[in-house]
C-alpha positions as CSV (number, residue, x, y, z in Angstrom):
1,M,-59.6,63.5,-59.4
2,R,-58.6,62.5,-62.9
3,E,-55.4,64.4,-62.6
4,A,-54.5,62.8,-59.3
5,K,-55.0,59.3,-60.8
6,R,-52.8,60.4,-63.8
7,H,-50.1,61.5,-61.4
8,I,-50.3,58.2,-59.5
9,A,-50.1,56.2,-62.7
10,G,-47.1,58.3,-63.8
11,F,-45.3,57.7,-60.5
12,L,-46.0,53.9,-60.7
13,V,-44.6,53.8,-64.2
14,L,-41.6,55.8,-63.2
15,A,-41.0,53.5,-60.2
16,W,-41.3,50.4,-62.4
17,L,-38.8,51.8,-64.9
18,L,-36.3,52.7,-62.2
19,S,-36.6,49.3,-60.6
20,C,-36.0,47.6,-64.0
21,L,-33.0,49.9,-64.6
22,S,-31.5,49.2,-61.1
23,A,-32.0,45.4,-61.6
24,Y,-30.2,45.7,-65.0
25,L,-27.3,47.5,-63.5
26,V,-26.9,45.3,-60.4
27,Y,-27.4,41.9,-62.0
28,P,-23.9,41.6,-63.5
29,R,-22.2,42.3,-60.2
30,V,-24.3,39.8,-58.3
31,S,-23.7,37.2,-61.0
32,A,-19.9,37.7,-60.8
33,A,-19.9,37.5,-57.0
34,E,-22.0,34.3,-57.1
35,A,-19.6,32.7,-59.7
36,Q,-16.6,33.3,-57.4
37,Q,-18.4,31.9,-54.4
38,R,-20.1,29.0,-56.2
39,D,-17.1,26.6,-56.1
40,R,-16.1,27.1,-52.5
41,V,-17.7,25.1,-49.7
42,G,-16.8,25.4,-46.0
43,V,-16.2,21.9,-44.5
44,L,-15.7,21.0,-40.9
45,V,-12.7,18.7,-40.3
46,A,-11.0,17.4,-37.3
47,A,-8.2,19.7,-36.1
48,E,-6.6,16.9,-34.0
49,P,-7.3,13.2,-33.3
50,I,-10.5,12.9,-31.3
51,P,-10.8,10.1,-28.8
52,A,-13.9,8.0,-28.7
53,Q,-16.7,8.8,-26.2
54,V,-15.5,12.5,-25.9
55,P,-18.1,15.2,-26.6
56,L,-17.1,17.4,-29.5
57,E,-15.9,20.9,-28.7
58,A,-14.9,23.8,-30.9
59,L,-11.2,23.2,-30.4
60,H,-11.6,19.7,-32.0
61,L,-12.8,21.1,-35.3
62,K,-11.6,23.6,-37.9
63,T,-13.1,24.8,-41.1
64,A,-11.4,24.0,-44.4
65,S,-12.3,25.3,-47.8
66,A,-13.2,22.6,-50.4
67,D,-13.9,22.7,-54.1
68,W,-17.0,20.6,-54.4
69,R,-16.7,20.1,-58.1
70,H,-13.3,18.4,-58.0
71,G,-13.7,16.3,-54.9
């Protein structure tokens, strides 16, 4: 029984160490990807003049990329 508990504790320590190692290795890539995406915001704009009292449809709108920090 003691040996089984020791094995379980060893596996838990190993799992914790491997999870810390994987987080350490993955974090720089995630940070770089977030830094690239942080300044870009998708904004819906009118693709053409839209008359009053007309329900919006997909053809009336388009998506434009905007840099939210610089207006």
